[in-house]
N, C-alpha and C positions, 0 to 999 in steps of 0.2 A: 785294421779294425776287425775284431773278432765277431763271432756270431752274436754274443751278448750286446755288442755295440751296434750291430746292424738292426736289431729289432726296434729299438727306440727311433732310429732314423726312418725305418719303414712306416712305423705308426705315425710319426710326425708328418710324413709326406705321403700319407695313404691316398689322398685324393689325386695326386699326380700319377700314381700307379694305377688307380681306378680308371683314370682318363686314358691310359695306355691300352686298356682292354679292347675297345672297339678296333683300334688300329692293328693290334696283334691278331685278333680274330679275323680281320679282313685279310691279312697276310697269310694266315694259316689256311683259310677256306679257299681263297682265290689265287694264291701264289704257290703254296707248298703242297697242299693236297692234290691239285691237278698234276703235279710232277709224277705221281704214280702212273699216270696215263702214258708216260714215255715208253712203257713196255710195249705199247702198240707198234712202235717203230721196229721191233724185233719179231713181230708176228704178222701173219697174213690174216688180218682182221676179217671176221665174218660176223655180220650183224645178227645172224640167226644163232650162231654158237656163242657169241659174247666174247669178251676180252680173255677170260680165263681159259676157255676151251678152244680158242683159236690156235691154229698151228704155228709153231715156232719156225722162223725162217732165218734167224741169226742176222748177219750183216747184209742180207740180200738187197734190201731197199737202199742201203747206203752205197753198195756197189753199183746198183742201177742208177743212182743219182750221179755218181762220179763219172760213169760211162755215158751219161746222157749228153746229147749234143747241145741241149739247152742249158746245161749246168754252167759252163764257162761264160755264156752270154749273160745269164742272170747274175752270176757273181761279179762280172765286170760292171754291169749296170748298177748293181747295189753299191759297189765300192766307189764308183765314179760319182754317183748321185750323193752319197754320204760325204765324199771328199769335197764336192762343190758346196754342200751345205755347211761344212766346217770352215772352209776357206772364206766364203762370203757371208754365211748366216751367223756363225759363231761370233765374229768381231762386231757385227752390226749393233746388237744391244749394248755392248760395252762402249762403243763410240757414241751411241745415242745417249746413254746414261751420263757420260762425261760431258757431253754438250749441254744436256738439260741441267746438270749440276752447276753449270756456270751461269745460268739465268738467274738474275737477282730480282726480277719483278715476279712476285709470288703468284699473283692472280693469273698472269700470262703463263707461268710455268704450270700451274694446276690445270688450266684449260688445255694446254698442249699435251700434258700427260694423259688427260681423259680422252682426248681425240685419238692418241696413239694406242691406248688400251682397247678401244672399241673393236677393232678387227678381230681380236682374240675371241670375242664372244659370238662371232659369225660362224655358223657351222660350215663345214667343208662342202656340203651340198649346195648351200646358197653361194658360197664363194666360187665354186666351180661354175655355177650358172653365170656369175658376174664375169669370170674369166672368158667363158665361151662367148658372152655378149660382146666383150671388148675386142676379142680376136676373130669375130665372125667375118668371113670373107666378103659378105654382102652388106651387112649393117654395122659391123664393128667400128669403133672410133679409131682404132689403130690403122686399119686398112683405109678408112676414110682420109686420114692424114696422108697416108702413102699415095692415095689417088690424087689428092690435091697437089702433091709434089711431083706428079708425073709418073709414079711407079704403078705397076699392076698389083692387084690384090693378092695376098699370100695366105693360103690355108694353113695357118701356123699349127693348128692342132692335128693336122695330118702329116706334118713334116717331122720325121724322127730327129733331125738335127736341132730342132727348136724345143723339143720336149723337156729336156733337163733344165734349160734356162727358164722355161715357163714355171715348172714345179718349184725350183729354188726361189725364183722371184716372188711367187705367190706365198710360199712359206715364210719368207722374210717379211713381206708386207703384213702378214697375218700375226706373226709372233714377236716382231722386233720390239714393239712397245711393251708387251707383257714381260718380255725377257729382261727389261731394265729394272723391274721391281727388286729382284734379288741383289742387283748391284747397288741400287739406292740403299738397301738395307745394310750392305757392307760399308758403304760410304758413311752412313750415320754413325758407325763405330769408330771412325777416325777422330783422333783427338783434335779439337778446334784450335788448341794452342799451337799446333804445328803450322797451321796456316797463318796465325798471327805472327809467329816468329819469322816465317818466310817473308811476310809483308814488311816487317821491320828491316830485314836484310835486303830488301829491294827486289824480291822475286816477283815476276809477273805471273799472270794466270797460267800460261803455258808451262812455266817452270814448276808452279805449284801442282799442276795436273800431272806432270811427268815424274816429279820427285816425291810427291806426297800421296795424291789420290790413287794413282796406278799401283804403287807398292802397297798401299793400304787395302786394296781389293785383290791383290795378286793371289792370295790363298783361295779366294772364292773362284777366281778365273781358272786356277789349276784344277780344282775339284770338279767344276762343271765341264772342263775340257776332258778330264779323265772319264767322267760319266758319258760324255758324248762319244768318246772313242770306244767305250764298252758297248755302245749301241750302234756301232758303225754299219751293221747290216740291217738296222731298223730304219727303214725309209718311210714308214707310214703307209697304211693301206688305203684310207679313204681318198686322200687327194689324188693318188696315182690311179686308183680304180675309176674315179669319176672323170678323169681327164684323158686317160689313155684309150687306145683302140688298137685293133690289129695292125693298123698302118704304123703305129709307133712302138710295137713290141720290141723292135731291134734295140731301142735305147731306153724304153720305159718299163719293160717287164722286169720286176724285182722279185725277191723271195716271197714277200707277202702276197702279191697278186698271183704268182706262180703256184704257191701253196693253196690258195683259194680255188684256182681253176682245177688243179690236179686233185686236191683232197676232197673238195665239196662238189664241184660241178661234175667231175668225172668219177667220183666215188672211191678214189684210191686213198683211203684214209691213212693206212699204214705208211704209204709212201710219203704223203703229205706230212705226217708226224716226223718221219726221218729227216725231211727237209728242214722243218722247224727246229729239230734237235741239233742238227748241224749248225744252223745259224746261231743258236743259243751258245753252243760250245765255243764257236769262234769269238763271239762277243765276250764271253767269260775269260777266254785266254788273253784277248787284247787288253781288257781292263786290268788284269793281273800284271801283264808286261808293262803297260803304260804307267801303272802305279809304282812299280819297281824303278823304272827309269826316272820318274818324277822325284822319287825319294832320294835317289843318288845325285841328281843334278841340282835340285832346288831345295831339298829337305822338306818339301810339302807333299802330302799324300792323303788318300782317303782313310787308310788305317795304318 
């Protein structure tokens, strides 16, 4: 289609492009323009001199990061926490969506979905308070059950070995219901005649789920998995910051909390920017690699 053919198309669909403007402006203002600030990672930022007049230090902050004794601990914590979230958290909404899709009583199905969606709207501040109440050594219901079974109370939030389990479990409980929405949307695009044909052939619900529903949403699963891999060092700041403490730094300190402590609390803004830039580059590299592997193995990819 040439330029003369594009113009009538643009005029005919002008409102669609007008509706794109707020989203494009959001991306430009909050995603692309701030990338100019990455230059801070290569300078020794002085608030009195400003970004432009601050002294260039090249790769100094990155060298400091890689030589830091905290770097490998933080990298390990971030990767392990993301790995657990992918292994346990990623399949959870898929399994739940498949189970809910098999419910035939519509009123019960809608009530169940509503209940499962509700935790998504609870802020992490409130949810952290709920977790603390449940796991309190003196008044928490979990330790109360342990005491009735003859065990001593356990200060879960002070034990590094329990921290990842607590974070991943809370994340799944909060987001599993909300995560089913996109899979329900994908399921709605599956041709109903496939199920009817399978029924005529004598296929049961499990066979329909395995041979029709799962292949029908496989493209959606691959895309979401690729996006998840691209954010493998993004563990979230709120939930970890609200639940961790110096006792659990060994397993709970990740790039987000480390950057906050170093960059804002200690005022090492250039160093904190270098940490954030490293994390972004790793995520970008991983999503490119995962997309290439997915394209070769399954023929499905983001682009």
